[in-house]
Residue frames as a rotation matrix with the C-alpha (Angstrom) as fourth column:
UNK 1
-0.061 0.495 -0.867 80.94
0.983 -0.123 -0.139 120.00
-0.176 -0.860 -0.479 74.80
UNK 2
0.415 0.321 0.851 79.48
0.569 -0.821 0.032 123.49
0.710 0.471 -0.524 74.49
UNK 3
-0.453 -0.566 -0.688 80.99
0.884 -0.387 -0.264 126.50
-0.117 -0.728 0.676 76.15
UNK 4
0.712 0.641 -0.287 79.43
0.631 -0.763 -0.141 129.82
-0.309 -0.081 -0.948 77.04
UNK 5
-0.169 -0.729 0.664 81.04
0.697 -0.565 -0.442 133.00
0.697 0.388 0.604 75.81
UNK 6
0.255 0.169 -0.952 81.72
0.892 -0.422 0.164 135.83
-0.374 -0.891 -0.258 78.26
UNK 7
-0.049 -0.241 0.969 81.61
0.563 -0.808 -0.173 139.57
0.825 0.538 0.175 77.60
UNK 8
-0.753 -0.285 -0.593 82.59
0.656 -0.395 -0.643 142.06
-0.051 -0.873 0.485 80.28
UNK 9
0.212 0.901 -0.379 79.86
0.856 -0.358 -0.374 144.38
-0.472 -0.245 -0.847 81.46
UNK 10
-0.820 -0.379 0.429 79.29
0.545 -0.747 0.381 147.56
0.176 0.546 0.819 79.44
UNK 11
-0.194 0.762 0.618 76.95
0.120 -0.607 0.786 150.53
0.974 0.227 0.026 79.57
UNK 12
0.176 0.346 0.922 75.02
-0.796 -0.501 0.340 151.15
0.579 -0.793 0.187 82.78
UNK 13
0.957 0.172 -0.233 75.60
-0.042 0.878 0.477 147.53
0.287 -0.447 0.847 83.84
UNK 14
0.287 -0.949 -0.133 79.36
0.480 0.262 -0.837 148.21
0.829 0.176 0.531 83.92
UNK 15
0.416 -0.127 0.901 79.28
-0.652 -0.732 0.198 150.34
0.634 -0.670 -0.387 87.08
UNK 16
0.001 -0.572 0.820 81.92
-0.926 0.309 0.217 148.70
-0.377 -0.760 -0.529 89.27
UNK 17
0.597 0.259 -0.759 82.36
-0.676 0.671 -0.303 145.88
0.431 0.694 0.576 86.75
UNK 18
0.171 -0.574 -0.801 85.16
0.384 0.787 -0.483 144.39
0.907 -0.225 0.355 88.87
UNK 19
0.313 -0.069 0.947 85.69
-0.772 -0.599 0.211 144.56
0.553 -0.798 -0.241 92.62
UNK 20
-0.507 -0.460 -0.729 87.10
0.143 0.789 -0.597 142.65
0.850 -0.407 -0.335 95.60
UNK 21
0.322 0.622 0.714 85.37
-0.739 -0.306 0.600 141.83
0.592 -0.720 0.361 98.88
UNK 22
-0.571 -0.525 0.631 86.20
-0.813 0.473 -0.341 139.82
-0.119 -0.708 -0.697 102.01
UNK 23
-0.612 0.313 -0.727 85.22
-0.090 0.885 0.457 136.16
0.786 0.345 -0.513 101.84
UNK 24
0.240 0.811 0.534 82.13
-0.714 -0.225 0.663 135.41
0.658 -0.540 0.525 103.94
UNK 25
0.624 0.002 -0.782 83.84
0.304 0.921 0.245 132.41
0.720 -0.390 0.574 105.57
UNK 26
0.953 -0.151 0.262 85.98
-0.300 -0.586 0.753 134.73
0.040 -0.796 -0.604 107.73
UNK 27
0.658 -0.746 0.096 89.35
0.694 0.652 0.306 133.26
-0.291 -0.135 0.947 106.71
UNK 28
0.157 -0.590 -0.792 90.77
0.013 -0.800 0.599 136.61
-0.987 -0.104 -0.118 105.62
UNK 29
-0.578 -0.315 0.753 90.64
0.691 0.301 0.657 135.59
-0.434 0.900 0.043 101.96
UNK 30
-0.408 0.431 -0.805 89.31
-0.451 -0.862 -0.233 138.01
-0.794 0.267 0.546 99.33
UNK 31
0.036 0.502 0.864 86.74
0.736 0.572 -0.363 137.18
-0.677 0.649 -0.348 96.68
UNK 32
-0.887 -0.266 -0.378 86.86
-0.076 -0.722 0.687 138.90
-0.456 0.639 0.620 93.30
UNK 33
0.126 0.977 0.171 83.62
0.369 0.114 -0.923 139.94
-0.921 0.179 -0.346 91.62
UNK 34
-0.921 -0.363 -0.140 83.28
-0.016 -0.325 0.945 140.30
-0.388 0.873 0.294 87.85
UNK 35
0.125 0.984 -0.125 80.14
-0.134 -0.108 -0.985 141.50
-0.983 0.140 0.118 86.03
UNK 36
-0.815 -0.354 -0.458 79.41
-0.474 -0.047 0.879 140.46
-0.333 0.934 -0.130 82.48
UNK 37
0.336 0.911 -0.237 77.16
-0.883 0.218 -0.415 138.56
-0.326 0.349 0.878 80.11
UNK 38
-0.674 -0.429 0.601 77.27
-0.216 0.893 0.395 134.80
-0.706 0.136 -0.695 79.50
UNK 39
0.140 0.674 -0.726 75.84
-0.979 -0.015 -0.204 133.57
-0.148 0.739 0.657 76.20
UNK 40
0.363 0.067 0.929 75.06
-0.195 0.981 0.006 129.90
-0.911 -0.183 0.369 75.68
UNK 41
-0.681 -0.732 -0.017 76.68
-0.245 0.205 0.948 127.95
-0.690 0.650 -0.319 72.85
UNK 42
-0.137 0.572 -0.808 75.26
-0.990 -0.064 0.123 126.95
0.019 0.818 0.576 69.47
UNK 43
0.035 0.124 -0.992 75.61
-0.209 0.971 0.114 123.30
0.977 0.203 0.059 70.53
UNK 44
0.316 0.205 0.926 74.41
-0.903 -0.235 0.360 122.97
0.292 -0.950 0.111 74.13
UNK 45
-0.606 -0.615 -0.505 76.20
-0.369 0.779 -0.507 120.30
0.705 -0.121 -0.699 76.18
UNK 46
0.403 0.709 -0.578 74.25
0.217 0.540 0.813 117.80
0.889 -0.453 0.063 78.28
UNK 47
0.256 -0.263 -0.930 74.56
0.964 0.137 0.227 118.96
0.068 -0.955 0.289 81.88
UNK 48
0.827 0.151 -0.541 75.37
0.251 -0.961 0.116 122.53
-0.503 -0.232 -0.833 80.87
UNK 49
0.672 -0.617 0.409 77.79
0.278 -0.301 -0.912 124.67
0.686 0.727 -0.031 78.90
UNK 50
0.048 -0.748 -0.662 81.14
0.998 0.063 0.002 125.35
0.040 -0.660 0.750 80.54
UNK 51
0.981 0.140 -0.137 81.80
0.161 -0.975 0.151 128.83
-0.113 -0.170 -0.979 81.96
UNK 52
0.486 -0.842 0.234 85.11
0.555 0.090 -0.827 130.14
0.676 0.531 0.511 80.53
UNK 53
0.782 -0.152 -0.605 86.98
0.538 -0.327 0.777 131.10
-0.316 -0.933 -0.174 83.71
UNK 54
-0.291 -0.951 0.100 90.08
0.869 -0.219 0.443 132.17
-0.399 0.216 0.891 81.75
UNK 55
-0.322 0.256 0.911 87.99
0.636 -0.655 0.409 134.75
0.702 0.711 0.048 79.84
UNK 56
0.752 0.659 0.013 86.51
0.384 -0.454 0.804 135.98
0.536 -0.600 -0.594 83.11
UNK 57
-0.021 -0.848 0.529 89.90
-0.398 -0.478 -0.783 136.25
0.917 -0.227 -0.328 84.81
UNK 58
0.388 0.187 0.903 89.12
-0.916 0.189 0.354 133.80
-0.104 -0.964 0.245 87.63
UNK 59
-0.710 -0.622 -0.330 90.69
-0.621 0.774 -0.122 130.47
0.332 0.119 -0.936 88.59
UNK 60
-0.809 0.523 -0.269 87.68
0.584 0.769 -0.259 129.24
0.072 -0.367 -0.928 90.56
UNK 61
-0.455 0.763 0.458 84.01
-0.324 -0.622 0.713 130.21
0.829 0.176 0.531 90.76
UNK 62
-0.988 0.067 -0.142 82.44
0.156 0.334 -0.930 130.27
-0.015 -0.940 -0.340 94.23
UNK 63
-0.192 0.966 -0.175 79.05
0.508 -0.055 -0.860 131.84
-0.840 -0.254 -0.480 93.41
UNK 64
-0.896 0.037 0.442 77.04
0.390 -0.410 0.824 133.29
0.212 0.911 0.353 90.56
UNK 65
-0.285 0.845 -0.452 74.19
0.175 -0.418 -0.892 135.80
-0.942 -0.333 -0.029 90.64
UNK 66
-0.795 0.045 0.605 72.07
0.601 0.191 0.776 135.71
-0.080 0.981 -0.179 87.49
UNK 67
-0.206 0.743 -0.636 69.76
-0.165 -0.667 -0.726 138.32
-0.965 -0.044 0.260 85.97
UNK 68
-0.119 0.159 0.980 68.09
0.804 0.594 0.001 137.00
-0.582 0.788 -0.199 82.78
UNK 69
-0.589 -0.104 -0.801 68.28
-0.332 -0.873 0.358 139.18
-0.737 0.477 0.480 79.68
UNK 70
0.001 0.715 -0.699 65.37
-0.895 -0.312 -0.320 139.10
-0.447 0.626 0.640 77.21
UNK 71
-0.468 -0.097 0.878 64.63
0.121 0.978 0.173 135.44
-0.875 0.187 -0.446 76.42
UNK 72
-0.465 0.222 -0.857 63.74
-0.809 -0.499 0.310 135.05
-0.359 0.838 0.411 72.76
UNK 73
-0.987 0.070 -0.147 62.42
-0.012 0.868 0.497 131.51
0.162 0.492 -0.855 72.38
UNK 74
-0.323 0.946 -0.014 58.73
-0.418 -0.129 0.899 130.66
0.849 0.296 0.437 71.90
UNK 75
0.026 0.305 -0.952 58.69
0.630 0.734 0.252 128.61
0.776 -0.607 -0.173 75.11
UNK 76
0.876 0.414 0.249 59.09
0.120 -0.686 0.717 131.80
0.468 -0.598 -0.651 77.15
UNK 77
0.369 -0.819 0.440 62.79
-0.792 -0.525 -0.313 131.68
0.487 -0.233 -0.842 77.91
UNK 78
0.152 -0.465 -0.872 65.21
0.270 0.868 -0.416 129.65
0.951 -0.172 0.257 79.95
UNK 79
0.886 -0.120 0.448 66.00
-0.463 -0.298 0.835 129.32
0.034 -0.947 -0.320 83.61
UNK 80
0.244 -0.903 -0.355 69.58
-0.321 0.270 -0.908 128.50
0.915 0.335 -0.224 84.57
UNK 81
0.987 -0.017 0.162 71.42
-0.146 0.350 0.925 126.56
-0.072 -0.937 0.343 87.25
UNK 82
0.183 -0.983 0.006 75.11
-0.960 -0.180 -0.214 126.53
0.211 0.033 -0.977 88.23
UNK 83
0.992 0.073 0.105 76.76
-0.093 0.974 0.208 123.11
-0.087 -0.216 0.972 88.12
UNK 84
0.474 -0.866 -0.160 80.15
0.101 0.234 -0.967 121.48
0.875 0.442 0.198 87.74
UNK 85
0.336 -0.490 -0.805 82.95
0.942 0.178 0.285 122.26
0.004 -0.854 0.521 90.17
UNK 86
0.689 -0.080 -0.721 84.55
0.183 -0.943 0.279 125.54
-0.702 -0.324 -0.635 91.32
UNK 87
-0.303 -0.892 -0.334 87.44
-0.228 -0.273 0.935 125.05
-0.925 0.360 -0.120 88.87
UNK 88
-0.994 0.066 0.085 85.26
0.100 0.278 0.955 123.72
0.039 0.958 -0.283 86.00
UNK 89
-0.498 0.858 -0.125 81.81
-0.075 -0.186 -0.980 125.32
-0.864 -0.479 0.157 86.40
UNK 90
-0.824 0.363 0.435 78.89
0.531 0.225 0.817 124.79
0.199 0.904 -0.378 84.05
UNK 91
-0.673 0.710 -0.208 75.69
-0.536 -0.661 -0.525 126.71
-0.510 -0.242 0.826 83.44
UNK 92
-0.810 0.448 0.379 72.70
0.545 0.813 0.206 124.43
-0.216 0.373 -0.902 82.78
UNK 93
-0.799 0.574 -0.179 69.65
-0.600 -0.738 0.310 125.67
0.046 0.354 0.934 80.86
UNK 94
-0.725 0.665 0.177 66.08
0.546 0.712 -0.441 124.58
-0.419 -0.223 -0.880 81.55
UNK 95
-0.479 0.671 0.565 62.86
0.436 -0.377 0.817 125.45
0.761 0.638 -0.112 79.75
UNK 96
-0.857 0.150 0.494 61.14
-0.439 -0.716 -0.543 128.14
0.272 -0.681 0.679 81.81
UNK 97
-0.836 0.549 0.008 58.40
0.418 0.645 -0.640 126.76
-0.356 -0.532 -0.768 84.07
UNK 98
-0.060 0.854 -0.517 55.98
-0.023 -0.519 -0.854 129.37
-0.998 -0.040 0.051 82.73
UNK 99
-0.797 -0.384 -0.467 56.82
-0.439 -0.163 0.884 128.52
-0.415 0.909 -0.038 79.14
UNK 100
0.247 0.882 -0.402 54.39
-0.926 0.093 -0.366 127.48
-0.285 0.463 0.839 76.46
UNK 101
0.362 0.001 -0.932 54.05
-0.650 0.717 -0.252 123.81
0.668 0.697 0.260 75.59
UNK 102
0.976 0.018 -0.216 55.22
0.105 0.831 0.546 120.51
0.189 -0.556 0.809 76.99
UNK 103
0.320 -0.928 -0.193 58.56
0.746 0.372 -0.553 120.07
0.585 0.033 0.811 78.70
UNK 104
0.417 -0.174 0.892 58.62
-0.373 -0.928 -0.007 123.21
0.829 -0.329 -0.452 80.84
UNK 105
0.667 -0.251 0.702 61.12
-0.721 0.022 0.693 122.71
-0.190 -0.968 -0.166 83.65
UNK 106
0.806 -0.417 0.421 63.18
0.421 0.903 0.087 120.11
-0.416 0.107 0.903 81.78
UNK 107
-0.050 -0.926 -0.375 66.77
0.031 -0.377 0.926 120.59
-0.998 0.035 0.048 80.70
UNK 108
0.463 0.100 -0.881 67.39
-0.802 -0.377 -0.464 121.79
-0.378 0.921 -0.094 77.16
UNK 109
0.948 -0.047 0.314 68.24
0.156 0.931 -0.331 118.93
-0.277 0.362 0.890 74.78
UNK 110
0.042 -0.998 0.055 71.87
0.299 0.065 0.952 118.17
-0.953 -0.024 0.301 73.97
UNK 111
-0.650 -0.499 0.573 73.22
0.692 -0.078 0.717 119.92
-0.313 0.863 0.396 70.86
UNK 112
0.496 0.855 0.152 70.36
0.861 -0.461 -0.214 122.47
-0.113 0.237 -0.965 70.87
UNK 113
-0.395 -0.570 0.720 71.27
0.642 -0.732 -0.227 125.91
0.657 0.373 0.655 69.56
UNK 114
0.481 0.520 -0.706 70.98
0.875 -0.342 0.343 128.19
-0.063 -0.783 -0.619 72.61
UNK 115
-0.487 -0.869 0.086 73.23
0.874 -0.485 0.045 130.93
0.003 0.097 0.995 71.25
UNK 116
-0.239 0.463 0.854 70.40
0.220 -0.830 0.512 133.49
0.946 0.311 0.097 71.27
UNK 117
0.796 0.553 -0.247 70.12
0.315 -0.030 0.949 133.21
0.517 -0.833 -0.198 75.07
UNK 118
-0.353 -0.901 0.253 72.22
0.233 -0.346 -0.909 135.40
0.906 -0.262 0.332 77.34
UNK 119
0.701 0.510 -0.498 72.22
0.621 -0.094 0.778 136.20
0.350 -0.855 -0.383 81.02
UNK 120
0.237 -0.595 0.768 73.78
-0.470 -0.762 -0.445 139.10
0.850 -0.255 -0.460 82.90
UNK 121
0.629 -0.099 -0.771 75.87
0.557 0.750 0.357 137.67
0.543 -0.654 0.527 85.72
UNK 122
0.452 -0.621 0.640 77.93
-0.839 -0.540 0.069 138.64
0.303 -0.568 -0.765 88.72
UNK 123
0.602 -0.345 -0.720 80.62
0.216 0.938 -0.270 135.97
0.769 0.007 0.639 89.15
UNK 124
0.626 -0.388 0.677 82.36
-0.775 -0.411 0.481 135.65
0.091 -0.825 -0.558 92.53
UNK 125
0.919 -0.350 -0.184 85.57
0.343 0.937 -0.070 133.65
0.197 0.001 0.980 92.85
UNK 126
0.504 -0.840 -0.199 89.34
-0.007 -0.235 0.972 133.65
-0.864 -0.489 -0.124 93.08
């Protein structure tokens, strides 16, 4: 199964790269936010590459905000979707709907090399 790699935010994106905020459910719990870049694996896993929570410094992932970074494939890039569970999250890749050719909007094939695709993310969890 493929796994994304995580790199902490750097440069102008690193402003407040880590922070805490009250949980929106009003239980007094605090969420931790971590900015960085997730890069897909060289052997994409069906259903999505795992997000390496240990590298991020989180035990669970409650939400993800994604800002795509320069897609490089001829189909016009990838769109992504969070999956899995809070303690074992995955990031699924789909051919961009505006992409060139057949298959736009379908999930990337298993074992495809997606290692040239990265997304800037804000991960929120515990």
